[in-house]
Structures are given as C-alpha cells and as structure tokens.
N, C-alpha and C positions, 0 to 999 in steps of 0.2 A: 718794633720787635728787637732790632739790633741793640738799642739802648737798654731795654729791659734785660736782655741776655747779658750784656756787658756788666750791668749792675749786679747780676746774680752770680756770674761765673768768674769775675776777676777778684783780686784780693781787696779786702776792706782797707780803707774806705774806697768805694768805686767812684773816684773823683770825676773823671772825664765823662763816663757814661751817665753818672748821676746828675752832673750839671746839664748835660744835653737833655736828659729826660725831664728835669725840672723846668728847663726852658720851653719844652713842648707842652707841658701840662701846667695849667693854672693851679693855684693852691687847692681849690675845691676839687678839681679833677684828680690831682695827686692823692688827696685823701680818699676819693672814691676808688682809685686803683689800689691803694693800700688795703682798703676794706675788702675789695674783691679777692685780693691775694690771701687775706686772713680768714675768709669764710670757710666753714665746713663745706665739703663738696656736695653734700645733699642739698644744703641751702642754696649754693651757687646754681645748681641745676634747676631748682625750683624757681629761682628768680629769673633765670635767663631763658629757659626752654619749657615749652608746653608739652613736649613729647617725652616718652621714656627713653628712647634710643640715645639721644645726646646726653641725658643725665647719666645713663649707665656707662657711656664711653668715658666721661669725666671721672666717675667714681672708680671704674676699673683701672684707669690710668693712675689714680692716686694710690691704689693698692699695688702698683709696681714697687712702691716703697712699703712702709708699714703704717699707712694712714687710712683709717677707716672713714666711712662717710660722715661721721659726726666729729672728726678731729679738726681742731683749729688749724688752718693752713692747708688742709687737704684740697680745698677748692683751688688754691693757687697752684699746687703741685699738679693736680689733674689738668688744669688749664694749660700749664707750661708744657706738659708732656704732649697734650693734644695739639697745641700750637706748633711744637717742633715737628711732629709727625706731618701735619698739614703743610707746613712751609718747606721743610727739608726732606721729609720722608724718614724712614728708618733704614739706613744703609746696611746691606748684608755683605760681608766679605766673601768673595768667591773662594771656595775651598774650605770654609769653616772659620770659626772665630779665631783659631790659631794663626790664620793668615794675617790678621791685624797685628798680632804680637810680632810675627816674623818681619813684617814691614817696618815696625818700629826698631827692631833689633838691627836690621840692615842699615837704617838711617844712622843709628848710634855708631855702628862699626865704620861707616863711611867717614864719620867725623873723628875717628880714632878711639872710640870707646871700646871697652872690653866687657863682655858679659860672662859671668861665672855662675853657673847653676849648681845646685846640689850642695852648697856650702852654707851652713847655718851660722848666722852672726849671733854671738852671745853677749856682746858688749859694745856700746859706743864709748870710745876712749876719750876722756875729757881731761885736759890739762890747762891750768890757769883759767878755768871757766869757759874754755873753748873746745869744741869737738875737733879732734885732730885725726880721727880715723875710727876704724872698727876692729874688733877682734873676732875671729871665727872660732867654731867649736874645736878646731884642731890646734888652736893656740896661735894661729898666724895673725900678725898685726898688719892691717891694710891701711896705709896712711892716706889722708885726705888733705890736699894742699889748699883747697878753696872751701868746701862745705861737705856736709853729710846730709843727704836727703833720705829720710826714713819713710819708705813705703810700707809701713807696718801700722797696725792699729795703735791708737793712742794709749790704751792700757798696756800693750806690750812694750811700747817705747818707754813709758815713764815708770813702769813697775818692774820691768825685767832687763831692759837694755841700758838704761842710764841709772847710775848709782844715785840713791835718794839724797845723798849729801850735796849733789849738784842742783837740786830742784827745790823750789819754794814749798814749804809745808802746806800752804793753801792749795796749790795745784794738786798735790797728792790727796788732800782732803776732798777736793772737788771730784777727783776721779772715782772716789767711792760712790758717787752718785751718777756716774756715767751709765747710760742706758743703751743696751744693744737693741737692734731691730729684731724682728721676729726670726725664729728659727725656720729653716727651710727643708723641705723634702722634695726631691726631684726624681723623675723617672725618664729614662731614655728608651725609645721603642724603635725597633726595626719592623716595618710593615710590608706586607706583600702587595699592597695597593694603596691608593690615596685614601685619606680619611673620608668616610661616607657621610659628610655633614648633611643634615636636613635643610639647613640654610645655604642656598647656593653661593651667596657672596663669600661665605667662609672658605670655600674651596680655593680661593686665590689669595687669601690673607696669610701673611707670614706669621702673625701672632693673633691668636684668638682668645678672648676673655670668656670664661665659662662661669656664669653665675645666674641665680634666679632673681634678677632685678636688683635694684639698689637695696631693697629690704633684705635680700639674701646676703649682700655684702655686709650690711650692718650686723646680721646674725652671725656671720663668719667671724668678723672682728670682735664681737662681743664674746663669743666662745673662747677665742684666744685670750682675751683680757681676763677671763675667768679661769684660765689655766686648763681649758678643755681642748682636746683634739677635735677639730670641727667634724661633724658628721656629714656635712655637704661642703667639702672644701672648694673654695674659689680657686680656679686653675688659670694660670697663664700658659697657654698651649702654643708651642712653636712648630711650624712646618716650613722650614727654611728652603726646601727645594722649590717652593713656589717662586722664589727669587733667584735661587742658585741651583741649577739642575745637576751640578757636580756632587751635591750632598748625598745622592742616592741613585742607584741604577734606574734606568728608565722603567716605568711601570710600578716602582716601589716608592716607599716614603720613609725617611728618617725623621721621627717626630720626638718631641720632648714636652714635658709639662712640669711645672713646679707649683707648690702651694706652701702655705706657712702653718706652723704649729707653735705652741708655747715652748719656751726654753725649759720651764719647770712645769711638768704636766701633773695636774691634780686629778684629772679624770678624763674619760672619753665620752664625748657627746654621742658617739655611735655605739654600735652593738658589739664591737670587737674587744673591748676591755683593754685598749692600748694604755700602757703605763709610762712610756718614755724610755724603757730599757733598750728599745730598738734592736732587739735580737732578730734573727732571720725571720722568725714567725711574725713579729710585729711589723717588720719591713714589708713582708709579703702582703699582710692584711692592709696596710696603708696604701700600697700600690694598687691592690684590688679596689679599694675605696675610690681612688682617683680614676681608675678605669671605668668603674660603674658610673661615675659622674660624666666622663666623656661619652659613654654609651647613651646617656639620656639625650644628648644632642647629635650623636652620630651612631645610630643603631647599626650594629654589625662591626663596630670598631674592634672589639676584642677578638673577633674571628680572624682579623687580618694581622694580628701580632705574631711575629716569628721569633722574636727575642726581646728581652728588656733588661735594662740595667738600673739598679736601685741605688740612690744616693740619699741615705738618711742623714740627719743632722751630724752625728758623730763621724760619718764617712766623709762628709764635706769638710769638717774640721781637720780630719787626718790628712786631707789633701792640701789644705792651706791653713796653717795655724792662725792666720789673721781672720778666719771666719768661724769663730766659736759657735758651735751649734748651728752652723750654716747661716749665720747672720751676715748677709752678703752686702749690706749697705754701709758697713763701717760704723754703725751706731744708728740709733733711731733718727728718722727724718722729722720727728715731731718738733713743733715750734720751739719748745724749751731747750732744744739741742741743735739749733740751726743758727746761721749767721754769726753774730758775735758770741753766741753760746756754744759754738762748736770748736773743739770737743768739750771745752769747759768755758765758763764765763771769762771773756777777755776781749781781744781785738778782732777775732775772726780771721787772723792772718796766719801764714805758715811758720813764722818765726817761733822758736821755743825759748825758754829761759836760758838755754845754753847757746852761747854765740857760735855761729857756724853750723847749727843743727836745725833742720827744717822738717816739719811734719808734712809728708807728701802723699799720704794715703787718703782713702775715703773717710777716715775719721776727721779730716780737716774740711773746712769750707771749700766747695758747696756740698760735699757729700758724695755718695756713691752714684755710679752711672758710667756708661761707656763714652765719657767725654774727656777724661784725662785732666780735668780742671784742677784738682788738688795738686797733682804733680807739676802741671804747668805753672801754677801759682808759686809753688815752692822754688822751681827753677828760676823764674823771673826774679823772685825776691833775692835769691842767692847771687844772681848775676848783678843786680842793682847794687847790692851791698859791696860786691867786688869792685864795681866801677867807682864807687864813692871813696874807696880806700886810697 
C-alpha cells in the first residue's frame, strides 16, 4: 500500500516508490495491477465480488470524483478510496473542516510565514523568464525571492495571471481542451434530531452514499453526460457529529449532502423544468429533489429540518473563483487528464514553463482531495530547485 500511494501521490516520475513496487511485483503481476487500476468500476466489482454491497461501495467511492461506473480508471479510483478508508479511516477535524485550515496556518506562522486574506492577485510578475512575485488588485507588488506557488486552477493561472507572451503556444492550445469535473449542488441542514435511517449501520457512518444500486449510478452519470439534471440524484450525505459531537448540540444533527449536475444544462430529467438559471426557485426545487431522495432511505427526514442553506453551482463559484460551476476537483479525474496528462500533456510535475513558478492546486497531479499532495509536490520541487542552485 505504501509504495502504491507513493507512486500516486509524489511528483513524476515516482522513482523510489516505483522501484520498490516493481521489485515486489513480477512483470506479470505488475501488468495485472495496471489492468485493475484501469478497469471501469462496474467491471472491477463484477470480477472481484459476488455481492452487490461491495460493488456499490467501490462505485460510490469512484463518484466522489466525476467517474461513472463505466469510466476507464474508475475501478482504480474506487479501490484507492476504499483502501484508504479501510487502512487509515477518514479523519474528521474536531470543530469542523476549518480546524484543519487553522492548524496549517498556525504551522505556517510558527515558521515565520504570513497569511494575507481578502487580497486578490491579478498578475504573476515575470522578468527574464522567471517569476519574481505577484501583483494584487490594489496594485501592490509582492516580491518572491525563491518561488511562486500558485494554488489556483490551471486555466486561471495560464489565461489570466501569466501573460501569454511568457507561455508556449502549445500549452495555451492544450488548455482549450481542459475539461472541468462535474458541477456541484450542495445543501446544508440543521436537524432537530438524528437522521432516521432505515438501515441501522448508517446511523453511525460519517458519510453515506445514497443510490439505487450500481445501475442507478450509471443512470445518474449518463444523465449528466447528456446534459440533463438527474431526476434521482446520487447523494454523498455527511453527518459529521457521528465522529465529532461538537458539530451540533446534543440531540440535534448538522448534516449536508451534495450531488452533481451538468455545467451546461440541456434539459431536466425530472419534472421541475430546471434550466440551469439557478434562480431562487430552481435552487429550492433542486434542494427539494435531494430531500425527497434522502426521504426514501430515511422516512421522516424532512420533518426534522429546522433550517437549510443552499449552495448552487454559481454560489460555490462566487465563494471561490477556482471552482467554476462548483467543479470541486480542479478538473476531471478521467484518465485522459490524469498523471502525465494533468493539467495538460507533459511531465505530470508541478513546474511550469516559467522558472520559479509552480502549479500547486488540484489542477496539478494527483488532483483534488483532502490530501494536500499538489501543494506538497510543488513545495518539494521548489525547495529542491533552491538547493541545487
């Protein structure tokens, strides 16, 4: 497991972990592992498991990204997510997800770093082919003595922050084919009691997948591919107080769920006539659709709602410009935009064509997730470059 994770989460080429993995696997076994990782998750489940439960776990895990059951590589993604959960669990920060950010900020400040929020960067300043700092919307120049690590989407970095004259024409052409992951619609709920799941094991789970089997996931992904808002949305449902009691007062629950919709909506597979305007009426209708789906698995859920907050795709984008339409993965996780193809065909490394500038966001290998690997890879690359000088 360690060598597989090292090969996937470190900069390309993963020499050390790759050599260790090759030493442990004979050539034939290595080919079989590669085949397993490339399988669609439906096929992987059919080959490895006789029951529906394990197949659904793998397929639901793959759709934490934007990989439907028939997508190449979805089997590897579902296997990886399930393996991480079984081996390490899914840690929950006490006090909310912001506690993780606060811990990272404290560590930065202990080492002399300074965090400045609410200041938009409008330009990466390049001189002599090297990034020497950034310029803010207020016109302030912030110098960089070592490197600039850009935790922004690849399209934002290369089409808005770096002047085109500093970039190869082929890179800009490749970016025209950059593919975002699915758009996202999220609802937060305040409940006056725990979720009344009919399946008792779900009462203690931090995250619950809601879908009508693997076929339901295929139908969901197919509707998105056709530009339709799904009529039976697949939900990733969170109830974090199962692991962190501070999230909600005793006897209550703070829950959330998100689902995916197309970026460009051509029609509504449901009966509400959703068009993608995402005005208040459409937001309310989509939230109701999600709640009806929860109600199927937890009768009485809606009667326990005391308040809800709706985060439609444009709302999510307004909160973070790096998430256009609520694309939370920094770009599709499909095989054609992973590894050496992320964010465009190249080396799969965080270095950019501009010396001293590194792509540190989820648009870089290995992509989105609460693992920090793109930023860690960029920081390591910048430090190694500094040490070699």
